[in-house]
Backbone as CSV, one residue per row, in Angstrom:
resi,resn,N_x,N_y,N_z,CA_x,CA_y,CA_z,C_x,C_y,C_z
1,MET,0.532,-1.096,-0.215,-0.104,-0.260,-0.309,0.982,1.464,0.093
2,LYS,0.715,2.330,-0.764,1.522,3.281,-1.163,0.746,4.280,-0.143
3,LYS,1.345,4.571,0.634,1.007,5.813,1.879,2.038,6.780,1.870
4,PRO,2.139,8.135,2.114,3.533,9.386,2.154,3.488,9.369,3.912
5,PHE,4.808,9.492,4.293,4.774,10.191,5.582,6.239,11.111,5.472
6,ALA,6.007,11.654,6.353,7.390,13.007,6.127,8.281,12.398,7.136
7,ARG,9.500,12.428,6.785,10.847,12.327,7.606,11.529,13.611,7.136
8,GLY,11.373,14.863,8.088,12.270,16.259,7.936,11.452,16.520,6.992
9,HIS,12.274,17.302,5.707,11.243,18.162,4.898,11.122,16.894,3.553
10,ALA,11.604,15.292,3.835,11.266,14.659,2.638,10.218,14.074,3.044
11,HIS,9.273,13.506,2.224,8.025,12.895,1.922,8.543,11.041,1.504
12,ILE,7.948,10.494,2.256,8.321,9.054,1.492,7.056,8.089,1.831
13,ILE,6.903,7.262,0.434,5.768,6.918,-0.060,6.279,5.115,0.082
14,SER,6.142,4.242,1.301,6.244,2.627,0.653,5.306,2.377,-0.095
15,THR,5.879,1.490,-1.231,4.933,1.094,-2.306,5.367,-0.330,-2.540
16,TRP,4.616,-1.070,-3.369,4.683,-2.612,-3.506,6.155,-3.417,-3.827
17,PHE,6.557,-2.136,-4.884,7.823,-2.393,-5.535,9.364,-2.056,-4.796
18,GLY,9.131,-1.196,-3.708,9.894,-0.651,-3.080,9.457,0.865,-2.175
19,SER,10.429,1.983,-2.476,9.901,3.282,-2.059,10.287,4.345,-2.653
20,VAL,9.518,5.536,-2.205,9.868,6.551,-3.519,9.884,7.720,-2.379
21,GLU,11.054,8.545,-2.296,11.122,9.736,-1.417,11.553,11.069,-2.438
22,TYR,10.393,12.123,-2.086,10.965,12.829,-2.939,10.808,14.467,-2.094
23,GLU,11.472,15.251,-2.212,12.099,16.559,-1.590,12.569,17.791,-2.515
24,ASP,11.802,18.907,-2.472,12.411,19.893,-3.629,12.303,19.267,-5.068
25,ARG,13.294,19.522,-5.270,13.201,19.232,-6.859,13.403,17.880,-7.249
26,SER,14.272,16.609,-6.119,14.190,15.416,-5.986,13.424,14.867,-6.103
27,VAL,13.455,13.053,-6.784,12.921,11.866,-6.447,13.769,10.822,-6.673
28,ARG,13.798,10.470,-5.416,14.745,9.231,-5.150,13.335,7.794,-5.305
29,ILE,14.145,7.047,-6.250,12.882,5.584,-6.341,14.042,4.664,-6.264
30,SER,13.368,3.571,-5.261,14.047,2.533,-4.985,13.738,1.417,-5.126
31,VAL,13.759,0.384,-5.528,13.260,-0.966,-5.984,14.065,-2.108,-5.411
32,VAL,12.966,-2.679,-4.818,13.785,-3.857,-4.018,12.988,-4.926,-4.256
33,ALA,11.833,-5.071,-4.807,11.144,-5.988,-5.669,11.751,-5.879,-7.324
34,ALA,11.714,-7.223,-7.701,11.976,-6.853,-9.080,10.577,-6.896,-10.084
35,ILE,10.334,-6.231,-10.694,9.348,-5.982,-11.470,9.129,-6.496,-12.881
36,LYS,10.217,-6.690,-12.744,10.350,-7.545,-14.268,11.666,-8.382,-14.144
37,ALA,12.500,-9.127,-15.642,13.343,-9.863,-14.952,14.858,-9.032,-14.745
38,THR,14.835,-8.237,-13.769,16.060,-7.224,-13.532,16.237,-7.278,-11.848
39,SER,17.149,-6.656,-11.618,17.036,-6.673,-10.129,16.935,-5.444,-9.733
40,GLY,16.711,-5.405,-8.138,16.492,-3.674,-7.662,17.390,-2.904,-7.904
41,GLY,17.322,-2.043,-7.570,17.962,-0.498,-7.527,17.382,0.709,-7.242
42,GLU,18.122,1.479,-6.973,17.845,2.698,-6.935,18.401,4.125,-7.432
43,ASP,17.552,4.961,-7.971,17.611,5.694,-8.813,17.018,7.394,-8.203
44,VAL,18.111,8.220,-8.657,17.840,9.714,-8.466,17.198,10.247,-9.220
45,VAL,16.003,11.011,-9.338,15.598,11.983,-11.140,15.473,12.712,-10.249
46,GLU,16.412,14.255,-10.892,16.101,15.622,-10.774,15.194,16.079,-11.800
47,MET,14.377,16.959,-11.213,13.413,17.648,-12.095,13.755,19.251,-12.015
48,ALA,13.075,19.637,-13.055,13.268,21.191,-13.432,12.583,22.112,-12.412
49,ASP,11.534,21.472,-11.819,10.711,22.733,-10.825,10.215,21.667,-9.718
50,VAL,10.053,22.711,-8.842,9.370,21.936,-7.038,8.693,21.030,-7.388
51,ILE,8.663,19.702,-6.601,7.378,18.794,-6.834,6.372,19.029,-5.700
52,GLU,5.393,19.134,-6.547,3.969,19.351,-5.721,3.663,17.951,-5.010
53,ASN,3.632,16.818,-5.576,2.725,15.876,-5.018,3.303,14.553,-5.870
54,VAL,3.677,13.101,-5.596,3.727,12.203,-6.301,2.844,11.020,-5.416
55,VAL,2.600,10.211,-6.745,1.531,9.215,-6.279,2.287,7.659,-7.105
56,CYS,2.103,7.053,-6.667,2.535,5.151,-7.316,1.209,4.419,-7.574
57,THR,1.753,3.693,-8.813,0.865,2.259,-8.873,1.600,1.548,-8.341
58,ASN,1.086,-0.063,-8.631,2.419,-1.212,-8.455,3.440,-1.432,-9.512
59,LEU,3.637,-0.470,-10.613,4.532,-0.270,-11.949,5.286,1.162,-11.735
60,HIS,4.139,2.346,-11.845,4.972,3.370,-12.224,4.977,4.674,-10.974
61,VAL,5.177,5.450,-11.641,5.608,6.427,-10.766,4.757,7.970,-11.181
62,ALA,4.056,8.765,-10.861,3.728,9.921,-11.524,4.014,11.156,-10.818
63,ILE,4.411,11.887,-11.327,5.282,13.148,-10.164,4.492,14.590,-10.643
64,LEU,3.847,15.278,-10.130,3.075,16.437,-10.265,4.004,17.607,-9.534
65,LEU,4.548,18.552,-11.259,5.132,20.125,-10.248,4.099,20.548,-10.496
66,LYS,5.282,21.794,-9.426,4.411,23.620,-9.096,4.133,23.957,-10.248
67,SER,4.437,23.565,-11.721,4.081,24.284,-12.975,2.986,23.684,-13.073
68,GLY,2.405,22.693,-12.912,1.133,21.975,-13.233,1.740,20.688,-14.269
69,GLU,2.857,20.945,-14.728,3.517,19.374,-15.264,3.263,18.220,-14.792
70,ILE,2.394,17.315,-15.947,2.684,15.591,-14.756,3.715,14.741,-15.820
71,ARG,4.472,14.083,-15.285,5.435,12.904,-15.126,5.257,11.831,-15.108
72,VAL,5.546,10.501,-15.825,5.276,9.735,-15.513,6.596,8.629,-16.029
73,ARG,6.908,7.663,-15.352,8.121,6.912,-15.293,7.827,5.238,-14.185
74,ARG,8.204,3.925,-15.730,8.024,2.941,-14.749,9.160,3.248,-13.523
75,ALA,8.884,2.590,-12.610,9.764,2.327,-11.490,11.074,2.058,-11.755
76,ASP,11.247,0.957,-12.349,12.413,0.432,-12.786,12.740,0.756,-14.102
77,ASP,12.892,1.511,-14.211,13.193,2.367,-15.492,14.363,3.363,-15.452
78,VAL,15.632,2.507,-14.886,16.400,3.474,-14.377,17.359,4.209,-15.571
79,GLY,17.514,5.051,-15.142,18.605,6.053,-15.776,17.374,7.086,-16.998
80,ASN,15.906,6.814,-17.067,15.270,7.481,-18.152,14.804,8.697,-17.193
81,VAL,14.558,9.698,-18.070,13.526,10.734,-17.439,11.687,10.580,-18.015
82,PRO,11.073,10.524,-16.861,9.862,10.353,-16.927,9.363,11.007,-17.937
83,LYS,8.243,10.635,-18.380,7.774,11.239,-19.617,6.715,12.217,-19.471
84,VAL,6.628,12.909,-20.096,5.517,14.247,-19.853,4.264,13.659,-20.459
85,VAL,3.076,14.047,-19.520,1.491,13.607,-20.028,0.984,14.987,-20.454
86,ASP,0.736,15.485,-21.612,0.016,16.528,-21.872,-1.262,15.882,-21.986
87,LEU,-2.205,17.242,-20.786,-3.196,16.777,-21.172,-4.314,17.882,-21.871
88,LYS,-3.714,18.860,-21.954,-4.038,20.234,-23.045,-5.429,20.440,-22.008
89,LYS,-4.909,20.565,-21.037,-6.286,21.397,-20.103,-5.365,21.804,-18.778
90,GLN,-6.121,23.151,-18.870,-5.551,24.234,-17.932,-6.144,24.339,-16.486
91,GLY,-5.528,24.501,-15.451,-6.316,24.206,-14.602,-5.771,23.826,-13.424
92,GLN,-5.365,23.982,-11.597,-4.729,23.240,-10.615,-4.935,21.539,-11.060
93,LYS,-4.209,20.906,-10.809,-4.413,19.531,-11.393,-3.874,18.636,-9.782
94,ILE,-4.502,17.738,-9.664,-4.472,16.865,-8.202,-4.318,15.381,-8.907
95,LEU,-3.107,14.844,-8.205,-3.237,13.213,-8.750,-3.419,12.703,-7.523
96,VAL,-4.018,11.226,-8.249,-4.062,10.502,-7.195,-4.389,8.968,-8.085
97,ALA,-4.207,7.751,-7.406,-4.010,6.102,-8.068,-4.421,5.803,-7.274
98,ASN,-4.901,4.500,-7.894,-4.878,3.015,-7.108,-3.876,1.954,-7.363
99,ASP,-3.958,1.009,-7.028,-3.155,-0.015,-7.554,-2.355,-0.068,-9.033
100,HIS,-3.379,0.202,-10.231,-3.378,-0.103,-11.489,-3.125,1.168,-12.211
101,GLU,-3.839,2.563,-11.664,-4.326,3.391,-12.678,-3.917,4.584,-11.853
102,ILE,-3.426,5.985,-12.519,-3.092,7.012,-12.518,-3.916,7.863,-12.980
103,TYR,-4.675,9.050,-11.854,-5.967,9.922,-12.534,-5.051,11.365,-12.416
104,ALA,-5.689,12.446,-12.970,-5.251,14.160,-12.952,-7.222,14.276,-12.872
105,VAL,-7.038,15.175,-11.769,-8.346,15.654,-11.805,-8.137,17.278,-11.714
106,ILE,-8.796,17.934,-12.373,-8.940,19.235,-12.891,-10.103,20.018,-12.837
107,GLY,-10.483,20.783,-11.643,-11.636,21.379,-11.138,-12.560,20.044,-11.075
108,SER,-14.017,19.835,-11.642,-14.617,18.933,-11.210,-14.336,17.629,-12.215
109,GLU,-13.305,17.382,-13.084,-13.362,16.441,-14.070,-12.486,15.440,-13.608
110,ILE,-12.522,14.212,-14.174,-11.157,13.426,-13.470,-10.925,12.529,-15.149
111,TYR,-9.211,12.718,-15.127,-8.867,12.381,-16.511,-8.128,10.887,-15.925
112,ARG,-8.118,9.972,-16.465,-7.509,8.719,-16.505,-5.675,8.659,-17.183
113,ILE,-5.136,8.960,-16.774,-3.717,9.708,-17.513,-2.985,8.290,-17.545
114,TRP,-2.957,6.851,-17.160,-1.743,6.225,-16.887,-2.681,4.785,-16.456
115,VAL,-2.434,3.705,-17.398,-2.848,2.585,-17.035,-1.594,1.725,-17.105
116,ASP,-1.343,0.635,-15.771,-0.035,-0.053,-16.299,-0.172,-1.058,-16.902
117,ALA,-1.474,-1.689,-17.133,-1.424,-2.901,-18.274,-1.494,-2.088,-19.639
118,HIS,-1.157,-0.978,-19.753,-1.563,-0.296,-21.381,-0.579,0.970,-21.405
119,GLY,-0.283,1.646,-20.545,0.206,2.713,-20.653,-0.060,4.081,-20.608
120,GLU,0.102,5.006,-21.173,-0.806,6.434,-21.508,-2.012,6.305,-22.000
121,SER,-2.868,6.787,-21.472,-4.574,6.818,-21.614,-4.118,7.379,-22.882
122,ARG,-4.934,7.321,-24.309,-5.020,8.105,-25.358,-6.406,7.552,-26.047
123,PRO,-7.235,8.246,-26.552,-7.177,9.681,-25.763,-7.561,10.199,-24.102
124,LYS,-7.518,11.007,-23.702,-7.975,11.568,-22.311,-9.075,11.774,-22.335
125,ARG,-9.950,10.912,-21.949,-11.676,11.821,-22.104,-11.974,12.066,-20.777
126,ALA,-12.395,13.224,-20.440,-13.034,13.293,-18.707,-13.929,12.700,-18.160
127,ILE,-13.787,12.295,-17.385,-14.402,11.459,-16.331,-15.545,12.427,-15.647
128,ARG,-16.588,12.471,-15.762,-17.539,13.525,-15.159,-17.813,13.366,-14.058
129,PHE,-18.170,14.263,-12.796,-19.030,13.766,-11.410,-20.243,14.475,-11.612
130,PRO,-21.458,14.073,-10.549,-22.451,14.237,-10.988,-22.968,15.982,-11.152
131,PRO,-23.964,16.393,-12.055,-24.150,17.718,-11.963,-23.912,18.653,-10.363
132,ARG,-23.568,19.679,-10.985,-23.375,20.631,-9.742,-22.530,20.162,-8.446
133,THR,-21.343,19.054,-8.943,-20.495,19.278,-8.227,-19.728,20.165,-7.753
134,ALA,-19.407,20.681,-6.986,-18.047,21.843,-7.012,-16.740,21.167,-7.271
135,ARG,-15.610,22.413,-6.993,-14.880,21.994,-7.288,-13.579,20.982,-6.068
136,ILE,-13.097,19.996,-7.355,-12.463,18.890,-5.976,-11.391,19.744,-5.646
137,VAL,-11.033,19.504,-4.067,-10.044,19.904,-3.110,-8.824,18.564,-3.207
138,ALA,-9.163,17.618,-2.434,-8.526,16.431,-2.413,-8.745,15.079,-2.928
139,ALA,-8.297,14.295,-2.677,-8.305,13.098,-3.141,-7.315,11.904,-2.590
140,ASP,-7.439,10.737,-2.861,-7.176,9.703,-2.470,-7.199,8.598,-3.107
141,GLY,-6.197,7.479,-3.085,-6.423,6.277,-3.680,-6.168,4.846,-2.446
142,GLY,-6.953,3.870,-3.029,-6.395,2.527,-2.387,-6.168,1.648,-3.017
143,HIS,-6.280,0.552,-2.998,-5.938,-0.737,-3.732,-7.166,-0.203,-5.280
144,GLU,-8.022,-0.630,-4.950,-9.344,-0.760,-6.116,-9.993,0.434,-6.369
145,HIS,-9.714,1.378,-5.379,-11.199,2.546,-5.460,-10.036,3.951,-4.966
146,THR,-10.763,5.094,-5.512,-10.519,6.259,-5.268,-11.471,6.972,-4.603
147,VAL,-11.320,8.052,-3.391,-12.212,9.167,-3.117,-11.934,10.405,-2.980
148,TYR,-12.732,11.287,-2.915,-12.761,12.444,-3.853,-13.421,13.279,-2.659
149,LEU,-12.984,14.892,-2.388,-13.680,15.652,-1.751,-13.920,17.089,-2.414
150,ASP,-14.949,17.602,-2.688,-15.332,18.870,-2.964,-14.960,19.872,-2.402
151,GLU,-15.145,21.266,-2.552,-15.020,22.233,-1.684,-16.042,22.798,-0.497
152,HIS,-17.480,21.817,-1.046,-18.449,22.055,0.047,-18.405,20.809,1.056
153,GLY,-17.425,19.872,0.786,-17.504,18.894,1.912,-17.904,17.665,1.422
154,ASN,-18.423,17.776,0.286,-19.325,16.110,-0.190,-18.081,14.909,-0.560
155,VAL,-18.219,14.119,-0.473,-17.340,12.677,-0.850,-18.362,12.071,-1.704
156,TYR,-17.350,11.676,-2.798,-17.529,10.241,-4.061,-16.218,9.705,-4.005
157,THR,-16.673,8.561,-4.277,-15.804,7.481,-4.716,-16.175,7.026,-5.818
158,MET,-15.160,6.429,-6.648,-15.036,5.781,-7.296,-14.096,4.253,-7.641
159,GLY,-14.876,2.979,-8.619,-13.894,2.112,-8.590,-14.552,0.763,-8.330
160,THR,-13.771,-0.055,-7.634,-14.313,-1.094,-7.371,-14.686,-1.276,-5.666
161,GLY,-16.066,-1.948,-5.306,-16.282,-2.062,-4.225,-16.838,-3.002,-3.359
162,THR,-16.208,-4.110,-3.772,-16.222,-5.589,-3.195,-16.318,-5.772,-1.619
163,ARG,-15.554,-4.816,-1.253,-15.184,-4.988,0.055,-15.608,-3.844,1.175
164,GLY,-17.014,-3.166,0.298,-17.662,-1.782,0.870,-17.167,-0.573,0.607
165,GLU,-15.797,-0.536,0.403,-14.877,0.759,0.188,-15.799,1.874,-0.681
166,LEU,-16.671,1.500,-1.585,-17.291,2.688,-1.953,-18.019,3.475,-1.034
167,GLY,-18.811,2.711,0.168,-19.864,3.398,1.051,-20.986,3.824,0.566
168,ILE,-21.501,3.105,-0.825,-22.545,3.453,-1.280,-23.386,2.313,-1.091
169,GLY,-23.438,1.310,-0.521,-24.274,0.334,-0.274,-24.155,-0.961,-0.975
170,SER,-24.578,-1.828,-0.437,-24.059,-3.418,-0.174,-24.301,-3.908,-1.705
171,ASN,-25.231,-3.581,-2.632,-25.690,-3.762,-3.665,-24.950,-3.406,-5.254
172,VAL,-24.082,-2.411,-4.855,-22.945,-1.682,-5.914,-21.444,-2.293,-5.234
173,TYR,-21.055,-2.768,-6.831,-19.646,-3.616,-6.599,-18.713,-2.620,-7.237
174,GLU,-19.238,-1.894,-8.211,-18.031,-1.097,-8.935,-18.851,0.152,-9.469
175,ALA,-18.000,1.129,-9.507,-18.569,2.377,-9.963,-17.707,3.356,-10.542
176,GLY,-17.861,3.170,-12.198,-17.282,3.907,-13.141,-16.704,5.269,-13.332
177,THR,-18.060,6.052,-12.837,-17.957,7.481,-12.839,-18.024,7.706,-11.227
178,PRO,-17.514,9.215,-10.755,-17.797,9.164,-9.094,-19.099,9.124,-8.665
179,ALA,-19.393,8.341,-7.483,-20.523,8.717,-6.864,-20.809,9.079,-5.325
180,LEU,-21.821,9.871,-5.325,-21.891,11.083,-4.311,-22.111,9.986,-2.725
181,VAL,-21.169,10.084,-1.825,-21.680,9.098,-0.767,-22.898,9.791,0.129
182,ASP,-24.055,9.465,-0.307,-25.102,10.039,0.169,-25.346,10.258,1.626
183,LEU,-25.082,9.021,2.425,-25.071,9.186,4.015,-24.321,10.188,4.737
184,LEU,-23.559,10.828,3.617,-22.752,12.042,4.157,-23.077,13.149,3.885
185,ALA,-24.187,13.248,2.729,-24.694,14.749,2.553,-25.120,15.707,3.614
186,GLY,-24.819,16.950,3.534,-25.173,17.662,4.764,-24.434,17.926,5.874
187,ILE,-23.192,16.463,5.712,-22.224,16.685,6.326,-20.687,17.705,5.908
188,ARG,-20.633,18.625,6.730,-19.030,19.146,5.733,-17.673,17.903,5.896
189,VAL,-17.478,17.433,4.943,-16.195,16.708,4.931,-15.110,17.288,5.007
190,THR,-13.465,17.229,5.498,-12.709,17.808,5.535,-11.425,17.413,5.039
191,LYS,-11.413,15.981,5.454,-10.189,15.291,5.088,-10.822,13.855,4.529
192,VAL,-10.129,13.289,3.744,-10.395,11.989,3.137,-9.047,11.024,3.197
193,VAL,-9.157,10.020,3.734,-8.439,8.492,3.334,-8.757,7.755,3.186
194,CYS,-7.709,6.794,2.524,-8.210,5.399,2.038,-6.815,4.432,2.567
195,GLY,-7.549,3.120,3.087,-6.633,2.011,3.507,-6.886,1.066,2.288
196,GLY,-6.090,-0.115,2.961,-6.176,-0.907,1.305,-7.426,-1.007,0.612
197,TRP,-8.524,-1.265,1.417,-9.900,-1.492,1.044,-10.926,-1.141,2.102
198,HIS,-10.142,-0.048,2.453,-10.936,0.865,3.465,-10.931,2.299,3.438
199,THR,-12.012,3.231,3.622,-12.063,4.654,3.513,-12.694,5.091,4.986
200,THR,-11.575,6.535,5.374,-12.142,7.317,6.506,-12.491,8.591,6.194
201,VAL,-13.073,9.553,6.393,-13.174,10.986,6.670,-12.922,11.666,7.628
202,LEU,-12.758,12.537,8.082,-12.747,13.243,8.809,-13.960,14.610,8.557
203,THR,-14.841,15.156,9.629,-15.358,16.424,9.320,-14.977,17.609,10.364
204,ALA,-15.353,18.887,9.564,-15.610,20.072,9.861,-15.633,20.071,11.762
205,ASP,-16.231,19.247,12.391,-16.840,19.196,13.590,-16.302,18.164,14.284
206,GLY,-15.193,17.274,13.912,-14.507,16.942,14.656,-14.879,15.252,14.718
207,ASP,-15.757,14.905,14.190,-16.211,13.378,13.653,-15.488,13.162,12.934
208,ALA,-15.437,11.411,12.632,-14.638,10.645,11.935,-15.767,9.664,11.414
209,TYR,-15.959,9.060,10.354,-16.821,7.798,9.455,-15.829,6.946,8.972
210,THR,-15.743,5.549,9.234,-15.206,4.836,8.424,-16.122,3.996,7.697
211,TRP,-15.599,3.136,6.646,-16.414,2.367,6.023,-15.449,1.218,5.048
212,GLY,-16.196,0.072,4.614,-15.537,-0.730,4.099,-14.740,-2.017,4.655
213,TRP,-13.566,-2.719,4.577,-13.188,-3.810,4.644,-12.669,-3.509,6.273
214,ASN,-13.243,-4.702,7.121,-13.152,-4.538,8.444,-12.372,-5.780,9.076
215,ARG,-11.983,-6.562,8.281,-11.788,-7.767,8.724,-10.479,-7.451,10.549
216,TYR,-10.021,-6.568,9.914,-8.728,-6.638,11.175,-9.088,-5.315,11.960
217,GLY,-10.430,-4.868,12.198,-11.010,-4.007,13.020,-10.408,-2.442,12.493
218,GLN,-10.064,-2.293,11.636,-9.535,-0.925,11.389,-10.749,-0.159,10.771
219,CYS,-12.179,-0.631,10.908,-13.218,0.166,10.938,-14.008,0.615,12.099
220,GLY,-13.340,-0.261,13.314,-14.210,-0.196,14.678,-14.468,-1.262,15.227
221,SER,-13.840,-1.839,16.625,-14.200,-3.158,16.827,-15.655,-3.438,17.327
222,ASP,-16.178,-4.622,17.383,-17.155,-4.814,17.139,-18.255,-4.370,16.164
223,LYS,-17.986,-4.116,15.228,-18.622,-4.056,13.903,-18.246,-4.895,12.879
224,ALA,-19.232,-4.981,11.977,-19.465,-6.174,10.887,-17.895,-6.036,10.075
225,PRO,-17.626,-7.322,9.557,-16.518,-7.554,8.833,-16.217,-6.925,7.561
226,ILE,-17.572,-6.323,7.103,-17.450,-5.417,5.702,-18.497,-4.213,5.834
227,LEU,-18.211,-2.884,6.322,-19.132,-1.750,6.455,-19.408,-1.469,5.108
228,HIS,-20.520,-1.359,4.525,-21.208,-1.034,2.985,-21.467,0.483,2.939
229,LEU,-21.735,0.756,4.434,-22.103,2.484,4.446,-21.407,3.056,5.509
230,PRO,-21.037,4.698,5.614,-20.220,4.893,6.393,-20.831,4.801,7.815
231,GLU,-20.149,4.514,8.897,-20.505,4.250,10.238,-19.638,5.549,10.952
232,PRO,-20.078,6.369,12.016,-19.627,6.831,12.850,-18.543,5.778,13.668
233,ILE,-17.540,6.906,14.030,-16.365,6.473,15.233,-16.705,7.312,16.515
234,ASP,-16.959,6.024,17.707,-16.952,7.081,18.834,-15.874,7.326,19.713
235,PRO,-15.416,8.584,19.760,-13.865,8.609,20.417,-13.634,8.053,21.732
236,GLN,-15.184,8.161,22.142,-14.279,7.240,23.698,-15.076,6.047,23.644
237,ASP,-15.720,5.025,23.237,-16.070,3.596,22.556,-15.309,3.046,21.896
238,ASP,-14.985,3.491,20.985,-13.901,2.907,19.739,-12.587,2.797,19.974
239,LEU,-12.093,4.223,20.818,-10.967,4.769,20.768,-10.347,4.317,22.351
240,GLY,-11.562,4.830,22.889,-10.942,4.926,24.547,-10.771,6.281,24.789
241,SER,-10.682,7.108,23.825,-10.196,8.856,24.246,-11.304,9.451,25.329
242,GLU,-10.448,10.232,26.149,-11.493,11.165,26.934,-11.960,12.369,26.258
243,SER,-11.685,12.840,25.210,-11.886,13.617,24.098,-13.117,13.263,23.494
244,ASP,-14.480,14.044,23.074,-15.443,13.758,21.958,-14.946,14.097,20.390
245,ARG,-13.486,14.930,20.245,-13.611,15.472,19.160,-12.453,14.626,18.547
246,ILE,-12.455,14.261,17.637,-11.139,13.935,16.478,-10.803,14.959,15.977
247,ASP,-9.031,15.004,15.903,-8.167,16.506,15.247,-7.737,16.197,14.149
248,ASP,-7.668,14.513,13.591,-6.824,14.490,12.458,-6.863,13.018,12.035
249,VAL,-6.803,12.229,10.844,-7.036,10.788,10.381,-6.143,10.475,9.511
250,ALA,-5.508,9.780,9.457,-4.774,8.336,8.337,-5.064,7.286,8.306
251,ALA,-4.663,6.504,7.243,-5.159,5.156,7.203,-3.774,4.492,6.430
252,SER,-3.616,3.244,6.658,-2.434,2.267,5.913,-3.277,1.381,5.651
253,GLU,-2.278,0.519,4.870,-3.116,-1.096,4.529,-3.987,-1.301,5.156
254,TYR,-4.102,-1.832,6.586,-5.522,-2.787,7.522,-5.523,-1.617,8.593
255,SER,-5.041,-0.248,8.567,-4.913,0.574,9.768,-5.526,1.557,9.551
256,THR,-6.225,2.429,10.477,-6.421,3.851,10.783,-5.957,4.464,11.933
257,ARG,-5.686,5.649,11.758,-5.208,6.790,12.449,-5.655,7.571,13.194
258,PHE,-6.297,7.773,14.381,-6.735,8.842,14.847,-6.055,9.843,15.903
259,THR,-6.030,10.998,15.618,-5.380,12.173,16.606,-6.190,13.071,17.191
260,VAL,-6.099,13.092,18.248,-7.020,13.426,19.076,-6.028,14.608,20.194
261,LYS,-6.374,15.886,20.469,-5.664,16.986,21.050,-6.727,16.898,22.538
262,PRO,-5.876,16.220,23.714,-7.172,16.809,24.599,-7.230,17.717,25.364
263,ASP,-6.455,18.994,25.052,-6.657,20.051,25.505,-6.494,21.064,23.912
264,GLU,-7.657,21.592,23.802,-7.705,21.932,22.493,-6.973,23.226,22.172
265,ASP,-6.693,23.926,23.497,-5.675,25.320,23.974,-4.153,24.511,23.220
266,GLY,-3.933,23.151,23.574,-2.554,23.117,23.707,-2.084,22.249,22.399
267,ASP,-0.922,21.646,22.631,0.368,21.239,21.564,-0.215,19.652,21.423
268,GLU,-0.499,19.296,22.583,0.241,18.048,22.830,-1.127,17.135,22.036
269,THR,-0.911,16.195,21.697,-1.825,15.542,20.780,-1.675,13.425,21.030
270,THR,-2.780,13.264,21.242,-2.368,11.638,21.513,-2.996,10.791,20.083
271,GLU,-2.472,10.178,19.876,-2.974,9.052,18.608,-3.244,7.816,18.944
272,PHE,-4.620,7.169,18.306,-4.906,5.934,18.565,-5.340,5.388,17.420
273,VAL,-4.938,3.675,17.190,-5.076,3.109,16.076,-5.943,1.795,15.885
274,LEU,-6.781,1.575,15.184,-7.788,0.838,14.803,-7.220,-0.172,13.739
275,GLY,-7.086,-1.350,13.975,-6.645,-2.674,13.084,-4.720,-2.563,13.190
276,SER,-4.337,-3.377,12.547,-3.034,-3.336,12.302,-2.637,-3.928,11.103
277,ASP,-1.043,-3.306,11.007,-0.436,-3.593,9.477,0.284,-4.828,9.594
278,ARG,0.338,-5.348,10.853,1.119,-6.722,11.129,-0.136,-7.615,11.276
279,VAL,-0.545,-8.006,9.693,-1.191,-9.008,10.115,-0.307,-10.668,8.826
280,PRO,-1.274,-11.251,9.009,-0.510,-12.688,8.089,-0.877,-12.522,6.638
281,ILE,0.269,-13.036,6.231,0.128,-13.272,4.893,-0.687,-13.659,4.198
282,ASN,-1.359,-14.774,4.657,-2.404,-15.475,4.284,-3.316,-15.996,5.841
283,ASP,-4.289,-17.106,5.724,-4.906,-17.583,7.263,-3.862,-18.128,8.024
284,PHE,-2.912,-19.180,6.881,-2.011,-20.063,7.840,-0.590,-19.478,7.949
285,GLY,-0.166,-18.018,7.597,1.192,-17.590,7.201,1.769,-16.909,8.499
286,GLU,2.872,-16.662,8.560,3.675,-15.912,9.566,3.453,-14.587,9.582
287,GLN,3.014,-13.585,10.592,3.208,-12.148,10.592,3.887,-11.645,9.697
288,GLU,3.847,-10.603,8.720,4.617,-9.766,8.078,5.209,-8.805,8.562
């Protein structure tokens, strides 16, 4: 699962093939798992502009520069400069990826720009949000789904939902276009994050909702193995927190992290984790 975290000024993304670290204008791509018949290795790519964001599939690395330029390269294509992806579309861009596809979001339109199995998408047709969708301001991706947040706090999901990760009902297993998460309508969401097959959101009122695959308790204990619709997290019952407000959320493969400020005026924070990324490789295997 590819999730970034900061170390100093650098951002590090753990990936299926290894890791990607980026800071300022440099991207360090480390391949520890052979993607094809080559050994692993490390490569540093210097960009012409400051890096805004980096996302990864299982095979490719996509880089968004401050200028709005997007570049993509196979992770193990050592020594080669990432290829420019020309959208021929102006506007502030957001990059998001699942395990196999890379998307660029501009305004309230999504463009599938890269697919692992086929390379660059041609032509790049717009995937449209439902009518009256506001500008998209944030996005995140899991293994097979992506989630989007518009400037009014509405949440949309797209992709495969066999484990409930879309949050739009038990009878919907795939959404080829973004679908509004109706149960959150009227609630102003401020942050969206994805684990492997689960989704978590944070609201302006300090509430959190989770849904999707819950086999390891990443969506809350004493809940169903799959949550097809958003369910609230109770800070006291689910987390053991004395506060009734949640200040931040993050997600990884099989876990969800909640940050709480015991004192709203102070700088101290307490973190609570649901689920665990140290799970068996299979039902009979050893711990990872």
